[in-house]
Structure formats: structure tokens, C-alpha cells
N, C-alpha and C positions, 0 to 999 in steps of 0.2 A: 225914591226911584229917579236914577239918574235921567231918564228920556224927559223929565218934568223941569231941570234943571236947565238955564238959558247957556248955550256955548260961550257967550261972553263972558260967565262967571268962572265956565272950566279953564276958559283961556289964561284968566286972569291970576288961576291957582297954579297954571304952568302946565298945564295938558294940552297937548297939540290936538287932541280929539276924543270923542266919548269914549270910544273902544278902549283907549289906554286909561281914561279916568275909570271907568267900570273895574277893569282888570287890577288897577291899583287899588280901588277902595274894596275891593273883594278879598286881596289880599291881606289887607288891614284889617278886615272885619273878620275873617277866617283867623288871625294870631291873636285877636282880642277873645274869639271864642275860646281857643286854646289855652291864654294866658289866665285869665280871669278867673281862677278856681273857686272864689267866694260867691260867684255869682250864681241866684238862684234858678233851680231849673225851669222854672217859668219863663224868666228872661230866656234862658238859652234857648229853649223850645220856640220862643217868638224870633229870636234871632236867627235859628236853623231854618225856619218857615222861610224868613225873608231871603236866605241865600239860596232859596230853591230857584229863584229867578234869575241866576245867574248863570249863564252857559259858556262854555270851554271845548272848543274843537276838540283839542287835545285829552281832554276828559270829559266824555260826553254823559259819563254816567252820575257825575257831582250831584245833579240837581236831585236824581232820583235818591242817591246816598243822604244829601241833607235832609230830605222829606223822610227818610226812614229815622234819622234822628231826631227830628223834631217830634215824631209820633212817639218814639219811644221816649223822651224827656216828658211829652204831656201826658202820659200814663203813669210814669214815676209818680206824677201829682195828682192822680185821678181825675183828670179832665174828663176822661171817657166813661165817667161813670156818674152820671147826672144823679142818680139816688144817694150817693153819697155827699152832695154838696150843700146837703139842706142847713146844716151846721154852718158852714162858711157865710160870711159878710154878704150882704148884696154884691158890692163892687168885685169881692173875689170871686163869688159865683159867676158874675155875668162876664169876667175876664176869661175866666178857665171855660164856660161854655162858650164863647168866640174863637178861643183857640183851638178846641177841638172841631168845631164848626168847619174853621179855616183848614185843619189838616184833611178832614175829609173831603172838601171842594176840591182841593190842590189835590189831591191824591186821584180823583174821577178824573180831573183834568188832564194831568199827565199821563193817566192810564190811556184815556181816549187819544192824544195827541202822538204819543212815541208807542203805543202799543204795546206797554210794558205792566206785567202784573200788578193787581190791586194789591195794598199794602194791609189795608182797613178791608173786611171782608163787607160784600155787599150787604150783608143782612143789617150792618151798622149803618140805618138810615140816617139822611139830615132833617131835624125838625126844622121846616123851613120858617115856622113863625118865629122861632127863637132868634134866626139871624136877625130879623126884621125888629123884632121887638128890642133886642140889645143895640142895634143900630140907632132906633128911634129914641129910648133911653138916653143917647149920648150925644143927641143932635146940640145940646147948649154948651157941649164942651169945644166942638169944633170952631174955628173961626174962618175955616177955607170956603165954606159955602153958606150961603144963606138957609132960612128953615127950609120953604119948601124944596129946595134942590136935595137938601139931605135926607129929607122924607121919601124923594122920589127915589133916592139914591138905595133907602132902605129897602124901599118896594122891590128896585131893580136886583138887589142880592138876594132878597127871598125867592124871587123867580128863578135866580141862579142854583139855590139850593135845590128846589125842586125840579130842575133840570138834571142836577147831579146825582139826585135820587133815581132818576129814569135813567141815566147812563149806568148806573151800578147794572141795571136788568142787561143792557146791552152788551156792555163787558163780559156778564156771566154766559151770554150766548158766544161770544167771541173765544171764551176760554181763556179770559185774563183775570181771571177769579179763582184763586188756588183753591178756595173753598167749594167751587161749584162743582157738580157732576162730571166724569171726564166723558160720558157718552151719553148719548140721550136717542129714544127712536126718531127717525127722520120726522115722522110727522109732528112729534113735539117740537121740533126744532121750527118747522115751519111754524107751527101755531105761536110760537114764542114770538118769531119775528113778526110776524103780522100784530101781533097781540102790542109789542113794543113800539111799533110803528102807529098804532093808533093812539096810543098813550102819549107819544112826541108830537103829533098832530094836536090832540085836546091841549097839551098845554101852550103849543104855538097859538093855538086859535085864543086861548084863553088871557093869552100876555100880549097878544100883538097890538090889540087896541090902547092898552096902556101904555107901551112904547112908542108907539105913535105921537101920542099925547105930552109924554113927557120927554120926548125927545126934543121937542121946539123950545125947551126950556134954557138949555144949556147945553155946550159943545161937548162937556164930557159926560154928560147924560148919553148925548147920541153916540158917543163912543163906546160907553159901556153897554148901553142896551143892542148896539150893531155886534159888538163882540160877542155877547150872550148869543144872539141870533147865528152868528158863525159856529159858536159851540152847538148850538141845536143842529143845525143843517149839517155839520161836519159828524154828527153822532148819526144822522140817517144816512149819510154816506157811508159809515162803518158798516152799518147794519144791512143796508141794501147790497153793497158789494160782498157779504157774507153771503146773505142768500143766493145773489147770482152766482158767486162760487159754488156753492153748495149744488145748484140747478144744474150748472155746468159739468162739474168733476162726478156728479152722481148719474146725470142723465136719467131722472126718473120723474114720471109725471106726479108720484107724491110730494116733489119739491116745489118751491117757488119757481114759475116760469123765469127763464133768464132774462127775457126781453122786458118783462115786465118789472124785473129788479132793477135793468139799467134804467129804466124810463125813470123809475124813483131817484136814483142816483143823479141823472143829468137833473131832474127839479131841484135836487138839493144842491148841486153845484151851483146852479142857476142864483139859488136862493142867498149862495158866499157872494155871487157876483153883486147882487142888490145892496147887499149889506157892506162890502166893500167899498162900493161906490158912495155910498151914503156918509161913510167915513170919510172918503176921499173931498167929498164935496163940502164938508166942515175944516179941510185942511188938517187931519187929524192921525193921519197915517202914522206917522213917525211916533206917536204915545200908544199906539199899540203894544201889548205886551209880548214876550218873547214867544209865549206859547201859541200866538196865532202862526207864526212860520209854519209850524206843523200841521194845524189843521187848514190851510191852504195850499199846502203841497200836492196833494192829489187834483184839486182844481187848475192850477199851474198846468201840470201835466196832461190833463186832460185837454185842456185848451191848446197846447202844442200839439199834442198826438192828431187834434181833429183837423188842425190846420194843415197837418203834414199829409193825412189820409184823403184829405179834402181838397188837395192845392187846386183842382180844377174848377173850385168854385169860390174858394178866397172868400170866404164870409168875412165882410167887414165888420159883422156886429162881435164875432168871436176875435178878433184881432181888437176891438176897441175893448173887451171885456180883457184878453190877456194884457191891454198896455198898462189897465188898472192896477192886475196885480204886479207887474215888473215895476210899476210907480211904488207900490207898498212894499217891495222887496228891498228896492232902491234905499228908500226911507228909513227901513229897518236896519239894512246892512250898516249904515253910517252908525248906528249905535250898538249893535248885536253882533257878536263874533259868529254865532251859530248859522248865520244864514248863508254865508259862503258854503257851508257844508251840504247845507239842503240844496242851495242851488248846483252843486257838483254832482249829488245823487241825483238830478233830473236831467241834467246834460250826460251823464254817462248812460243812462237809460235811453235818451232819443239817438245817441250815436249807437249803443248798442243795435237797436232796432233799424237805424238805417242799415247798418253793418249786414242786417239780416234781410234785408229790402223787405220793407212794410208792406204786405198785401193789401190794393187796395179794398174798400170795404164789400162784402158780398154777404148774401144770404145762404149761402149753400152750408155753413157750419152751425147755422142754429135753425129750428123750427119757430118760423114766426107765426103768431096768432094769425087764423084766417081773418078776422076784423079787429084790425088794430085800433083802439080809440083814440080819438085826435089829441094831437099835442102841439102846446106853443113851442118846443124844444125839439122839432125837426131835424134843427141843422146839427145836431150832436147824436142823437138818438140813432140815426141810422148807421152812423159809423161805429156806434158803439154796440149795438146789436149785428153789425154786418163782420166784424171783425173782434168779437168776445175774447178769443186767447189773446190777442196783442193788449189789449186793454185789462185784463186780468192779469196777465204775467206783469205787467208795468206795476200795477198797483200792488201785488205782492211783492215786488222788487223795493218799492220806496217804503213799504210799511216795515221790511225787515230791516232796511239800511236804517231808518228812524229808530227802532226799539234797539238794534245794537249799538247805533251810533257808530256806523261803518257802513261802506257799500260793501254787499256780500261777495263774497269768493264766489268763483266759478260754479265749485262744485255746490254752494249753497242756493243757485238761482233754481227758480222752477223752468223745467223743461216746457217750451212752447211745443203742445200739442199738435200733430197735422191735422186733425178733425175733432170735434167735438164730439162726445157720446151723446149729445141730445140728437143729431142728425144719423145714428148708426142704428143699425138692425135690432143690435144688442139691449134697446131701449127698454123692450117688452120684458127681458129676462133680467133687469137690473133687481138684486135682492137689498139693495140699499144698506150694504154690509159693509162695501169696499168701494174704493173709486180707481180700482185698476186699470179700468178703460181710459182714465186720464192721467198723464205724469205731472200732475202739481200736487205740491205737498199739503197735509192737512195743514192748515193756518192754526190750529191748537196744539197741534204738536211741534211746529217750527217756534211758538212762543212759549210753549212750555219748557223749552230748552232754557229760557232765562231764568227760571224759578231756583236758583243758587240761594242755599238758605245763607251763605255767607254774604254774599251781595244784601239780603234785606237785614238779617240779625247784626252782621259784623259790620254795617255800613259807618257806625260812631267810629269803630277801632281802626277801620281802614282810614277815615277822615283824620284821625288822631294820629296816625304812624307818620303823615307827612311833616316835613320841617316847616312849622307855624313861623319861625323868625327868620326864615331866609325870602328875602323880598324877590328872588326869582324863582320861588319853588313853583309858582303857576308858569307854566310855558305860555309865553304871549305871541308867538310866531304865529303867522297868517298862513293858510294854506294857499298852494301856488295858483289855483283857479280861481277866477273871479275875483282880480284884485281890483278892477276897476267897475264901473258903474254897469250894472246887468242892461245888455241891450236886446232889444226884441228880436232883432234881426241873427243875433247869435246863434238862437235857437232855430229858427225856421230856417237860417241858410246853411244849416247842417246836411240837410235834404241836398241840396245842390253839390256838395262837393263829395257825393257818394256815388 
């Protein structure tokens, strides 16, 4: 991974920056992938899996296409059929099990981060013990870390496998698993949201103590454990955003109360704040994987809108939190191309909301509970429940943009409703069978449009049609926006100019 290579080495190799080096190595690796016709399917699958970590603004779907190729190649050597590996040697069986385990984990992480459909059905669970056992068996082969650190990393990876299994259930609720039922009873959705949330909390409680003990041993353990923690909180955000979405669009007491969902979202965002701060304290922000950018997009947007909606208070705490995010984005922007694109999405959302004159927080749009439980996150929850349509629309827009790899056209954007059905007189008449009272799109319908069979089954052919011999085959031009470092005031000052 190029983020671990010192810049002095890249400079001696003739590269002016990390992103140029990454693009050059990607083109060469891609050429080798197509040229070497004698390479085994195992090596091809491993190579394709590594290439999923490259992000290109002109071709934002490339990572998903490479993953599709890796999964297809892994299946040709029966890596997904564990019961057929009995006659293979111990070494080959270990390699195939690790390959399939990595395919499953990568599939879940990409689907959750980019809101794209699962390519491996949610019924295919990862055996968490296998990942730890495989890595423990290979601790003697690696000379990068000492033995205790290797064991800690293996345990951490096992926890990630367990989280990937739980995230599969969440992705089914979000209608991102093609094999999941298309529609369910509202009460069933509510029960599944609550059950998934409880399972995620149990996972976090079970692994939190281990993370805190092991993370003190090595900076890279701190990085890995807190990246996994960000994945967990991001999963909670996706789950409770969906619950709040259902509550607002359906406007029915059978659904999870919107304000309760927003409080869970706010708690999860603060969890990401904490994890990111721990990584920053170890000076490891620039070593985070590219997938983190998509996982922190909603928290960044959330903090920006919170400041803009509550300018009369100007919470110093919120500003400090946002500054950590911008420091992370600046660190990643130096090494990854896709950061510019995500920042452009956020800036356009903020600019669009400014043009519409964002309303100050008020409680008229939602029915708040008579007795709200005390919260440590009151600086953000009030504005969330006070302006639910603003945040809901913004979240849907950023999700669609990440999923499609481009900012949605005007006709694709959800219409900001004048009032929430939760506060209307039609609440008692809700039949839970439609959302006609609120002009927001069904998230499942939005993402189901991405289930193009040629997108998944023909990914390998799509990649191979490109000219692998031309060094300029991959466009390396940068977006016009955000060519310099990300500035905190660049977002906040947008309000003053409108």
C-alpha cells in the first residue's frame, strides 16, 4: 500500500506526489493483470482484490468492478466452497479460506460505505474464527511485527469478521442485498432495526475492552482498532438513518420514533469523532484506508450543518470536532484522488441548502416525546429533531452521490417536504402501505436501480475492454474543486455569502 511508503522513496523514483505514484502503479498493475495469461486464477483473484483499493474520480465504479472480478475468480477455484477443500493441502486450504474471507469482508465494507448492492448474498456468513486462526498460523512467516502484535492483529481481524456478519443484516434492511425480500410489514422492519442495533451494541461491548488494551501496544493497532470502530459507528448511522427515514416518511406510531432515531445517529457520530481523534493523537490519519472517506462523509456534513443551523451558539466543541475531520481529509487528500469528489458533494449540498435558506431549528415539524431522556449530545440532537427534513434530505443526497459516483441531477434529488407527516392530522389514518404524504423517494427503490446485471456479471469483461497497454488509459486529471487544502471556513462562510 502506497500510503506506507515514505515520500522520499517515491521522490527518488521520479514521482512528484503520492497520487501520481498511485495512478502510475495502478496502470501498470492493471496492464500486468491482462497481459499475464499464464497466471493462476488464485493470483488473479488476489490481485483484483488489491486493486479494489484504488479510487479514480473519472471511474468511481472501478473498485466495485474489481471486486466483482475477484469474487468471480475466487469462485472458479472453489474458494467459496469450504467443504470441497478437504483434499487440498493445508497451505492451499489456508490461502483459499483467507481469499474468500477477504472477499466477504471487502464486499460488506464497500456496500456499507458506498450504499451499493452486495455481490455475495448476506446468507454467506464469515466464520470469524477462521480469519483469526489463519492469521495466527502465519505469524511465524511475517517479519513486520513482533509475535504479540501479530496475535493482536489476528484477534482484531476476527472482530472485523464478526462485524461484517452483523453489517450484512443491516444491508438487508437497507435493501442492498438482492436476495433479500423486496418488502416487509412495517412492524417487521421496526423489530429488525431494533434487533440489529442490539446485536451491534453487544458486539461493541464485547470487543471494546480488548481494543483499549491492545491499542496501547502499537500505533498500527490503534489505527486498525479505531478504523473498525468507525465501521461499527457508521453501520449504526446507516441503520438509524433508515429508521428515522421510515418514521418520518410513514408518519405512523408503529414505526421507530424519529427523534429516537436521530439521537442514536448523533451518538454514533460522536463515536466516530472519538475514534478519529484517537487516530489523530497517534499521528496516523494519513495511513487510514480510502474507504474511511465514505464512512466519515455523513459526520462531516452533520457537523457543518449543525454549525450553520446554530450560528447563534457557535459551539466550540463542534468546531473542534469538525477541525479533526478536515485534518483527516487533508491528510487523505494528499494520497487519494477520491477525497476531492466527496468534498465536492458536501460543498454542493451545503450551497444548495444555503440557496434554499435553511430554516432555524424548530419543533413544529416533529412530535417530540413528552419526556425526552437526558442526553450528552444535546448540542446536535435538538437541531436534528428540529429540522429533520434538512438532515434527512442531505443524508439521502450524499448516499445517492456515493452510490452512483456522481452528484445527482436535480430530478434525482428528493424534494424537501413542507411539513413532516408525523405532525399532521393524517397520522391516525396511516395504513403503513405508502408514503404519499411525504415527497421523499424510497431508499430501496433508489438503490435497486443500481442492480444492473451487466454491472456485476460483466465487470471482468468491462475491465478487459480497456486498453491495458496505453499508459494514459486512466484519466488522471483532477476535479476543478478543492485543489488546495480543505479550509474550515470555506464551508462555514458559505452561509454569509447568501
